[in-house]
N, CA, C, O and CB atoms as a CASP TS submission, in Angstrom:
PFRMAT TS
TARGET T0000
AUTHOR 0000-0000-0000
METHOD Language model
MODEL 1
PARENT N/A
ATOM      1  N   MET     1      61.366 -19.953  54.936  1.00  0.00           N
ATOM      2  CA  MET     1      60.971 -19.612  53.582  1.00  0.00           C
ATOM      3  C   MET     1      60.795 -18.099  53.486  1.00  0.00           C
ATOM      4  O   MET     1      60.159 -17.483  54.341  1.00  0.00           O
ATOM      5  CB  MET     1      59.667 -20.354  53.178  1.00  0.00           C
ATOM      6  N   GLU     2      61.357 -17.514  52.451  1.00  0.00           N
ATOM      7  CA  GLU     2      61.298 -16.071  52.266  1.00  0.00           C
ATOM      8  C   GLU     2      59.898 -15.642  51.809  1.00  0.00           C
ATOM      9  O   GLU     2      59.297 -16.280  50.945  1.00  0.00           O
ATOM     10  CB  GLU     2      62.360 -15.618  51.244  1.00  0.00           C
ATOM     11  N   GLU     3      59.386 -14.549  52.403  1.00  0.00           N
ATOM     12  CA  GLU     3      58.065 -14.061  52.014  1.00  0.00           C
ATOM     13  C   GLU     3      58.115 -13.492  50.604  1.00  0.00           C
ATOM     14  O   GLU     3      59.139 -12.950  50.186  1.00  0.00           O
ATOM     15  CB  GLU     3      57.559 -12.996  53.007  1.00  0.00           C
ATOM     16  N   SER     4      57.023 -13.611  49.879  1.00  0.00           N
ATOM     17  CA  SER     4      56.988 -13.080  48.524  1.00  0.00           C
ATOM     18  C   SER     4      56.889 -11.563  48.555  1.00  0.00           C
ATOM     19  O   SER     4      56.324 -10.982  49.481  1.00  0.00           O
ATOM     20  CB  SER     4      55.814 -13.677  47.739  1.00  0.00           C
ATOM     21  N   PHE     5      57.442 -10.938  47.539  1.00  0.00           N
ATOM     22  CA  PHE     5      57.414  -9.478  47.437  1.00  0.00           C
ATOM     23  C   PHE     5      55.976  -8.968  47.402  1.00  0.00           C
ATOM     24  O   PHE     5      55.659  -7.961  48.035  1.00  0.00           O
ATOM     25  CB  PHE     5      58.174  -9.009  46.183  1.00  0.00           C
ATOM     26  N   ASP     6      55.097  -9.664  46.658  1.00  0.00           N
ATOM     27  CA  ASP     6      53.694  -9.242  46.552  1.00  0.00           C
ATOM     28  C   ASP     6      53.013  -9.219  47.913  1.00  0.00           C
ATOM     29  O   ASP     6      52.274  -8.283  48.218  1.00  0.00           O
ATOM     30  CB  ASP     6      52.928 -10.169  45.607  1.00  0.00           C
ATOM     31  N   LYS     7      53.251 -10.230  48.728  1.00  0.00           N
ATOM     32  CA  LYS     7      52.637 -10.299  50.055  1.00  0.00           C
ATOM     33  C   LYS     7      53.122  -9.145  50.925  1.00  0.00           C
ATOM     34  O   LYS     7      52.321  -8.496  51.598  1.00  0.00           O
ATOM     35  CB  LYS     7      52.954 -11.648  50.731  1.00  0.00           C
ATOM     36  N   ILE     8      54.426  -8.887  50.917  1.00  0.00           N
ATOM     37  CA  ILE     8      54.976  -7.784  51.706  1.00  0.00           C
ATOM     38  C   ILE     8      54.404  -6.453  51.231  1.00  0.00           C
ATOM     39  O   ILE     8      54.039  -5.608  52.048  1.00  0.00           O
ATOM     40  CB  ILE     8      56.514  -7.766  51.617  1.00  0.00           C
ATOM     41  N   LEU     9      54.323  -6.260  49.917  1.00  0.00           N
ATOM     42  CA  LEU     9      53.788  -5.015  49.362  1.00  0.00           C
ATOM     43  C   LEU     9      52.334  -4.804  49.764  1.00  0.00           C
ATOM     44  O   LEU     9      51.967  -3.706  50.180  1.00  0.00           O
ATOM     45  CB  LEU     9      53.910  -5.018  47.841  1.00  0.00           C
ATOM     46  N   LEU    10      51.496  -5.843  49.646  1.00  0.00           N
ATOM     47  CA  LEU    10      50.088  -5.710  50.028  1.00  0.00           C
ATOM     48  C   LEU    10      49.935  -5.429  51.514  1.00  0.00           C
ATOM     49  O   LEU    10      49.073  -4.644  51.909  1.00  0.00           O
ATOM     50  CB  LEU    10      49.317  -6.972  49.659  1.00  0.00           C
ATOM     51  N   GLU    11      50.757  -6.056  52.341  1.00  0.00           N
ATOM     52  CA  GLU    11      50.692  -5.792  53.781  1.00  0.00           C
ATOM     53  C   GLU    11      51.030  -4.338  54.075  1.00  0.00           C
ATOM     54  O   GLU    11      50.423  -3.728  54.956  1.00  0.00           O
ATOM     55  CB  GLU    11      51.647  -6.722  54.547  1.00  0.00           C
ATOM     56  N   LYS    12      51.995  -3.774  53.346  1.00  0.00           N
ATOM     57  CA  LYS    12      52.353  -2.362  53.543  1.00  0.00           C
ATOM     58  C   LYS    12      51.210  -1.448  53.099  1.00  0.00           C
ATOM     59  O   LYS    12      50.918  -0.450  53.759  1.00  0.00           O
ATOM     60  CB  LYS    12      53.644  -2.016  52.764  1.00  0.00           C
ATOM     61  N   ILE    13      50.569  -1.788  51.985  1.00  0.00           N
ATOM     62  CA  ILE    13      49.486  -0.954  51.453  1.00  0.00           C
ATOM     63  C   ILE    13      48.296  -0.930  52.401  1.00  0.00           C
ATOM     64  O   ILE    13      47.743   0.138  52.664  1.00  0.00           O
ATOM     65  CB  ILE    13      49.046  -1.460  50.074  1.00  0.00           C
ATOM     66  N   ILE    14      47.888  -2.093  52.923  1.00  0.00           N
ATOM     67  CA  ILE    14      46.683  -2.122  53.756  1.00  0.00           C
ATOM     68  C   ILE    14      46.984  -2.188  55.246  1.00  0.00           C
ATOM     69  O   ILE    14      46.063  -2.269  56.058  1.00  0.00           O
ATOM     70  CB  ILE    14      45.830  -3.294  53.373  1.00  0.00           C
ATOM     71  N   SER    15      48.256  -2.154  55.613  1.00  0.00           N
ATOM     72  CA  SER    15      48.716  -1.983  57.003  1.00  0.00           C
ATOM     73  C   SER    15      48.433  -3.139  57.962  1.00  0.00           C
ATOM     74  O   SER    15      48.444  -2.915  59.172  1.00  0.00           O
ATOM     75  CB  SER    15      48.099  -0.775  57.555  1.00  0.00           C
ATOM     76  N   TYR    16      48.186  -4.338  57.501  1.00  0.00           N
ATOM     77  CA  TYR    16      48.068  -5.490  58.396  1.00  0.00           C
ATOM     78  C   TYR    16      48.339  -6.774  57.625  1.00  0.00           C
ATOM     79  O   TYR    16      48.297  -6.792  56.395  1.00  0.00           O
ATOM     80  CB  TYR    16      46.667  -5.538  59.050  1.00  0.00           C
ATOM     81  N   ASP    17      48.615  -7.843  58.354  1.00  0.00           N
ATOM     82  CA  ASP    17      48.899  -9.139  57.727  1.00  0.00           C
ATOM     83  C   ASP    17      47.684  -9.627  56.955  1.00  0.00           C
ATOM     84  O   ASP    17      46.549  -9.477  57.407  1.00  0.00           O
ATOM     85  CB  ASP    17      49.311 -10.182  58.787  1.00  0.00           C
ATOM     86  N   VAL    18      47.924 -10.201  55.808  1.00  0.00           N
ATOM     87  CA  VAL    18      46.831 -10.697  54.978  1.00  0.00           C
ATOM     88  C   VAL    18      47.123 -12.126  54.536  1.00  0.00           C
ATOM     89  O   VAL    18      48.278 -12.543  54.445  1.00  0.00           O
ATOM     90  CB  VAL    18      46.617  -9.783  53.752  1.00  0.00           C
ATOM     91  N   GLU    19      46.065 -12.858  54.268  1.00  0.00           N
ATOM     92  CA  GLU    19      46.206 -14.178  53.666  1.00  0.00           C
ATOM     93  C   GLU    19      46.248 -13.965  52.155  1.00  0.00           C
ATOM     94  O   GLU    19      45.301 -13.433  51.575  1.00  0.00           O
ATOM     95  CB  GLU    19      45.027 -15.152  54.091  1.00  0.00           C
ATOM     96  N   ILE    20      47.319 -14.370  51.532  1.00  0.00           N
ATOM     97  CA  ILE    20      47.484 -14.186  50.097  1.00  0.00           C
ATOM     98  C   ILE    20      47.394 -15.552  49.431  1.00  0.00           C
ATOM     99  O   ILE    20      48.065 -16.501  49.836  1.00  0.00           O
ATOM    100  CB  ILE    20      48.841 -13.482  49.765  1.00  0.00           C
ATOM    101  N   GLU    21      46.562 -15.635  48.412  1.00  0.00           N
ATOM    102  CA  GLU    21      46.469 -16.871  47.635  1.00  0.00           C
ATOM    103  C   GLU    21      46.646 -16.506  46.171  1.00  0.00           C
ATOM    104  O   GLU    21      45.859 -15.738  45.619  1.00  0.00           O
ATOM    105  CB  GLU    21      45.102 -17.610  47.877  1.00  0.00           C
ATOM    106  N   ALA    22      47.663 -17.048  45.549  1.00  0.00           N
ATOM    107  CA  ALA    22      47.905 -16.768  44.136  1.00  0.00           C
ATOM    108  C   ALA    22      47.158 -17.792  43.294  1.00  0.00           C
ATOM    109  O   ALA    22      47.239 -18.996  43.538  1.00  0.00           O
ATOM    110  CB  ALA    22      49.426 -16.788  43.811  1.00  0.00           C
ATOM    111  N   SER    23      46.435 -17.299  42.304  1.00  0.00           N
ATOM    112  CA  SER    23      45.736 -18.172  41.367  1.00  0.00           C
ATOM    113  C   SER    23      46.160 -17.768  39.965  1.00  0.00           C
ATOM    114  O   SER    23      46.369 -16.585  39.698  1.00  0.00           O
ATOM    115  CB  SER    23      44.176 -18.083  41.542  1.00  0.00           C
ATOM    116  N   GLY    24      46.285 -18.712  39.092  1.00  0.00           N
ATOM    117  CA  GLY    24      46.773 -18.421  37.754  1.00  0.00           C
ATOM    118  C   GLY    24      45.676 -18.051  36.778  1.00  0.00           C
ATOM    119  O   GLY    24      44.595 -18.641  36.783  1.00  0.00           O
ATOM    120  N   GLY    25      45.965 -17.067  35.941  1.00  0.00           N
ATOM    121  CA  GLY    25      45.075 -16.692  34.858  1.00  0.00           C
ATOM    122  C   GLY    25      43.907 -15.824  35.269  1.00  0.00           C
ATOM    123  O   GLY    25      43.126 -16.187  36.148  1.00  0.00           O
ATOM    124  N   LYS    26      43.791 -14.658  34.619  1.00  0.00           N
ATOM    125  CA  LYS    26      42.726 -13.715  34.947  1.00  0.00           C
ATOM    126  C   LYS    26      41.345 -14.346  34.759  1.00  0.00           C
ATOM    127  O   LYS    26      40.472 -14.173  35.610  1.00  0.00           O
ATOM    128  CB  LYS    26      42.851 -12.456  34.084  1.00  0.00           C
ATOM    129  N   GLY    27      41.136 -15.066  33.672  1.00  0.00           N
ATOM    130  CA  GLY    27      39.844 -15.708  33.427  1.00  0.00           C
ATOM    131  C   GLY    27      39.502 -16.720  34.500  1.00  0.00           C
ATOM    132  O   GLY    27      38.348 -16.813  34.919  1.00  0.00           O
ATOM    133  N   ASN    28      40.477 -17.470  34.945  1.00  0.00           N
ATOM    134  CA  ASN    28      40.290 -18.458  36.009  1.00  0.00           C
ATOM    135  C   ASN    28      39.853 -17.775  37.299  1.00  0.00           C
ATOM    136  O   ASN    28      38.947 -18.253  37.982  1.00  0.00           O
ATOM    137  CB  ASN    28      41.586 -19.257  36.242  1.00  0.00           C
ATOM    138  N   ILE    29      40.494 -16.663  37.631  1.00  0.00           N
ATOM    139  CA  ILE    29      40.168 -15.940  38.861  1.00  0.00           C
ATOM    140  C   ILE    29      38.755 -15.372  38.795  1.00  0.00           C
ATOM    141  O   ILE    29      38.003 -15.475  39.763  1.00  0.00           O
ATOM    142  CB  ILE    29      41.181 -14.812  39.110  1.00  0.00           C
ATOM    143  N   ILE    30      38.388 -14.777  37.666  1.00  0.00           N
ATOM    144  CA  ILE    30      37.047 -14.201  37.518  1.00  0.00           C
ATOM    145  C   ILE    30      35.988 -15.294  37.627  1.00  0.00           C
ATOM    146  O   ILE    30      34.986 -15.110  38.317  1.00  0.00           O
ATOM    147  CB  ILE    30      36.915 -13.460  36.165  1.00  0.00           C
ATOM    148  N   ASN    31      36.192 -16.429  36.958  1.00  0.00           N
ATOM    149  CA  ASN    31      35.234 -17.540  37.038  1.00  0.00           C
ATOM    150  C   ASN    31      35.128 -18.083  38.455  1.00  0.00           C
ATOM    151  O   ASN    31      34.033 -18.396  38.923  1.00  0.00           O
ATOM    152  CB  ASN    31      35.640 -18.665  36.084  1.00  0.00           C
ATOM    153  N   ARG    32      36.259 -18.195  39.135  1.00  0.00           N
ATOM    154  CA  ARG    32      36.262 -18.681  40.516  1.00  0.00           C
ATOM    155  C   ARG    32      35.498 -17.725  41.428  1.00  0.00           C
ATOM    156  O   ARG    32      34.732 -18.160  42.287  1.00  0.00           O
ATOM    157  CB  ARG    32      37.704 -18.858  41.021  1.00  0.00           C
ATOM    158  N   PHE    33      35.709 -16.423  41.240  1.00  0.00           N
ATOM    159  CA  PHE    33      35.017 -15.419  42.040  1.00  0.00           C
ATOM    160  C   PHE    33      33.505 -15.504  41.817  1.00  0.00           C
ATOM    161  O   PHE    33      32.734 -15.442  42.775  1.00  0.00           O
ATOM    162  CB  PHE    33      35.533 -14.009  41.696  1.00  0.00           C
ATOM    163  N   LYS    34      33.078 -15.644  40.562  1.00  0.00           N
ATOM    164  CA  LYS    34      31.647 -15.764  40.256  1.00  0.00           C
ATOM    165  C   LYS    34      31.050 -16.997  40.936  1.00  0.00           C
ATOM    166  O   LYS    34      29.944 -16.936  41.473  1.00  0.00           O
ATOM    167  CB  LYS    34      31.426 -15.838  38.729  1.00  0.00           C
ATOM    168  N   LYS    35      31.777 -18.114  40.912  1.00  0.00           N
ATOM    169  CA  LYS    35      31.294 -19.350  41.531  1.00  0.00           C
ATOM    170  C   LYS    35      31.157 -19.168  43.042  1.00  0.00           C
ATOM    171  O   LYS    35      30.142 -19.552  43.623  1.00  0.00           O
ATOM    172  CB  LYS    35      32.247 -20.525  41.217  1.00  0.00           C
ATOM    173  N   ILE    36      32.172 -18.587  43.677  1.00  0.00           N
ATOM    174  CA  ILE    36      32.130 -18.354  45.126  1.00  0.00           C
ATOM    175  C   ILE    36      30.983 -17.419  45.472  1.00  0.00           C
ATOM    176  O   ILE    36      30.252 -17.660  46.433  1.00  0.00           O
ATOM    177  CB  ILE    36      33.469 -17.768  45.629  1.00  0.00           C
ATOM    178  N   LYS    37      30.822 -16.352  44.694  1.00  0.00           N
ATOM    179  CA  LYS    37      29.773 -15.361  44.955  1.00  0.00           C
ATOM    180  C   LYS    37      28.386 -15.994  44.844  1.00  0.00           C
ATOM    181  O   LYS    37      27.477 -15.624  45.587  1.00  0.00           O
ATOM    182  CB  LYS    37      29.895 -14.177  43.974  1.00  0.00           C
ATOM    183  N   SER    38      28.218 -16.941  43.924  1.00  0.00           N
ATOM    184  CA  SER    38      26.901 -17.542  43.722  1.00  0.00           C
ATOM    185  C   SER    38      26.520 -18.523  44.833  1.00  0.00           C
ATOM    186  O   SER    38      25.335 -18.789  45.035  1.00  0.00           O
ATOM    187  CB  SER    38      26.863 -18.250  42.386  1.00  0.00           C
ATOM    188  N   ILE    39      27.507 -19.066  45.559  1.00  0.00           N
ATOM    189  CA  ILE    39      27.176 -20.058  46.588  1.00  0.00           C
ATOM    190  C   ILE    39      27.430 -19.571  48.011  1.00  0.00           C
ATOM    191  O   ILE    39      27.138 -20.286  48.971  1.00  0.00           O
ATOM    192  CB  ILE    39      27.965 -21.311  46.350  1.00  0.00           C
ATOM    193  N   SER    40      27.966 -18.370  48.156  1.00  0.00           N
ATOM    194  CA  SER    40      28.281 -17.876  49.497  1.00  0.00           C
ATOM    195  C   SER    40      27.476 -16.621  49.811  1.00  0.00           C
ATOM    196  O   SER    40      26.956 -15.971  48.905  1.00  0.00           O
ATOM    197  CB  SER    40      29.786 -17.586  49.627  1.00  0.00           C
ATOM    198  N   PRO    41      27.373 -16.284  51.083  1.00  0.00           N
ATOM    199  CA  PRO    41      26.664 -15.062  51.452  1.00  0.00           C
ATOM    200  C   PRO    41      27.374 -13.841  50.886  1.00  0.00           C
ATOM    201  O   PRO    41      28.539 -13.930  50.498  1.00  0.00           O
ATOM    202  CB  PRO    41      26.543 -14.948  52.979  1.00  0.00           C
ATOM    203  N   PRO    42      26.696 -12.713  50.834  1.00  0.00           N
ATOM    204  CA  PRO    42      27.324 -11.502  50.297  1.00  0.00           C
ATOM    205  C   PRO    42      28.604 -11.164  51.064  1.00  0.00           C
ATOM    206  O   PRO    42      28.745 -11.475  52.247  1.00  0.00           O
ATOM    207  CB  PRO    42      26.342 -10.316  50.359  1.00  0.00           C
ATOM    208  N   MET    43      29.519 -10.526  50.360  1.00  0.00           N
ATOM    209  CA  MET    43      30.768 -10.138  51.013  1.00  0.00           C
ATOM    210  C   MET    43      30.479  -9.106  52.087  1.00  0.00           C
ATOM    211  O   MET    43      29.683  -8.188  51.890  1.00  0.00           O
ATOM    212  CB  MET    43      31.784  -9.585  49.988  1.00  0.00           C
ATOM    213  N   ARG    44      31.125  -9.268  53.205  1.00  0.00           N
ATOM    214  CA  ARG    44      30.946  -8.334  54.309  1.00  0.00           C
ATOM    215  C   ARG    44      32.044  -7.289  54.289  1.00  0.00           C
ATOM    216  O   ARG    44      33.089  -7.476  53.667  1.00  0.00           O
ATOM    217  CB  ARG    44      30.934  -9.072  55.653  1.00  0.00           C
ATOM    218  N   LYS    45      31.792  -6.187  54.979  1.00  0.00           N
ATOM    219  CA  LYS    45      32.793  -5.142  55.095  1.00  0.00           C
ATOM    220  C   LYS    45      34.063  -5.762  55.671  1.00  0.00           C
ATOM    221  O   LYS    45      34.008  -6.493  56.660  1.00  0.00           O
ATOM    222  CB  LYS    45      32.282  -3.963  55.984  1.00  0.00           C
ATOM    223  N   GLY    46      35.179  -5.477  55.068  1.00  0.00           N
ATOM    224  CA  GLY    46      36.448  -6.030  55.525  1.00  0.00           C
ATOM    225  C   GLY    46      37.001  -7.101  54.602  1.00  0.00           C
ATOM    226  O   GLY    46      38.199  -7.379  54.636  1.00  0.00           O
ATOM    227  N   ASN    47      36.148  -7.716  53.768  1.00  0.00           N
ATOM    228  CA  ASN    47      36.642  -8.694  52.800  1.00  0.00           C
ATOM    229  C   ASN    47      37.257  -7.944  51.625  1.00  0.00           C
ATOM    230  O   ASN    47      36.661  -7.005  51.097  1.00  0.00           O
ATOM    231  CB  ASN    47      35.497  -9.646  52.318  1.00  0.00           C
ATOM    232  N   ILE    48      38.426  -8.355  51.230  1.00  0.00           N
ATOM    233  CA  ILE    48      39.139  -7.664  50.164  1.00  0.00           C
ATOM    234  C   ILE    48      39.531  -8.671  49.097  1.00  0.00           C
ATOM    235  O   ILE    48      40.004  -9.766  49.405  1.00  0.00           O
ATOM    236  CB  ILE    48      40.388  -6.926  50.711  1.00  0.00           C
ATOM    237  N   CYS    49      39.332  -8.296  47.848  1.00  0.00           N
ATOM    238  CA  CYS    49      39.751  -9.131  46.732  1.00  0.00           C
ATOM    239  C   CYS    49      40.575  -8.269  45.787  1.00  0.00           C
ATOM    240  O   CYS    49      40.092  -7.238  45.319  1.00  0.00           O
ATOM    241  CB  CYS    49      38.522  -9.767  45.998  1.00  0.00           C
ATOM    242  N   PHE    50      41.807  -8.668  45.499  1.00  0.00           N
ATOM    243  CA  PHE    50      42.656  -7.967  44.547  1.00  0.00           C
ATOM    244  C   PHE    50      42.802  -8.839  43.318  1.00  0.00           C
ATOM    245  O   PHE    50      43.106 -10.027  43.420  1.00  0.00           O
ATOM    246  CB  PHE    50      44.045  -7.625  45.162  1.00  0.00           C
ATOM    247  N   ILE    51      42.583  -8.244  42.150  1.00  0.00           N
ATOM    248  CA  ILE    51      42.911  -8.914  40.900  1.00  0.00           C
ATOM    249  C   ILE    51      44.014  -8.081  40.269  1.00  0.00           C
ATOM    250  O   ILE    51      43.792  -6.932  39.886  1.00  0.00           O
ATOM    251  CB  ILE    51      41.648  -9.062  39.940  1.00  0.00           C
ATOM    252  N   VAL    52      45.191  -8.656  40.164  1.00  0.00           N
ATOM    253  CA  VAL    52      46.333  -7.948  39.610  1.00  0.00           C
ATOM    254  C   VAL    52      46.505  -8.414  38.180  1.00  0.00           C
ATOM    255  O   VAL    52      46.745  -9.593  37.919  1.00  0.00           O
ATOM    256  CB  VAL    52      47.628  -8.190  40.449  1.00  0.00           C
ATOM    257  N   ASP    53      46.378  -7.467  37.251  1.00  0.00           N
ATOM    258  CA  ASP    53      46.471  -7.787  35.832  1.00  0.00           C
ATOM    259  C   ASP    53      47.814  -7.290  35.315  1.00  0.00           C
ATOM    260  O   ASP    53      47.986  -6.096  35.069  1.00  0.00           O
ATOM    261  CB  ASP    53      45.289  -7.156  35.029  1.00  0.00           C
ATOM    262  N   GLY    54      48.756  -8.194  35.152  1.00  0.00           N
ATOM    263  CA  GLY    54      50.081  -7.819  34.650  1.00  0.00           C
ATOM    264  C   GLY    54      50.098  -7.782  33.137  1.00  0.00           C
ATOM    265  O   GLY    54      49.099  -8.060  32.473  1.00  0.00           O
ATOM    266  N   ASP    55      51.247  -7.434  32.614  1.00  0.00           N
ATOM    267  CA  ASP    55      51.415  -7.410  31.159  1.00  0.00           C
ATOM    268  C   ASP    55      51.330  -8.826  30.622  1.00  0.00           C
ATOM    269  O   ASP    55      51.959  -9.744  31.148  1.00  0.00           O
ATOM    270  CB  ASP    55      52.766  -6.755  30.761  1.00  0.00           C
ATOM    271  N   GLU    56      50.553  -8.989  29.579  1.00  0.00           N
ATOM    272  CA  GLU    56      50.438 -10.309  28.961  1.00  0.00           C
ATOM    273  C   GLU    56      51.470 -10.418  27.860  1.00  0.00           C
ATOM    274  O   GLU    56      51.542  -9.554  26.986  1.00  0.00           O
ATOM    275  CB  GLU    56      49.008 -10.554  28.403  1.00  0.00           C
ATOM    276  N   GLU    57      52.262 -11.462  27.895  1.00  0.00           N
ATOM    277  CA  GLU    57      53.285 -11.675  26.869  1.00  0.00           C
ATOM    278  C   GLU    57      53.135 -13.032  26.255  1.00  0.00           C
ATOM    279  O   GLU    57      53.907 -13.397  25.368  1.00  0.00           O
ATOM    280  CB  GLU    57      54.683 -11.516  27.445  1.00  0.00           C
TER
END
């Protein structure tokens, strides 16, 4: 299976392999992040979260 362009680009930007999970909809991602943050310990150094906001059409 061919790697996605986004995954390759992020690996180049941060210089190491990353686990990429695509989730649909900006509102969905923000709500999911709030839910995770409320039930999990604080984020530790090294945890990275990218929210990519593309053009809405």
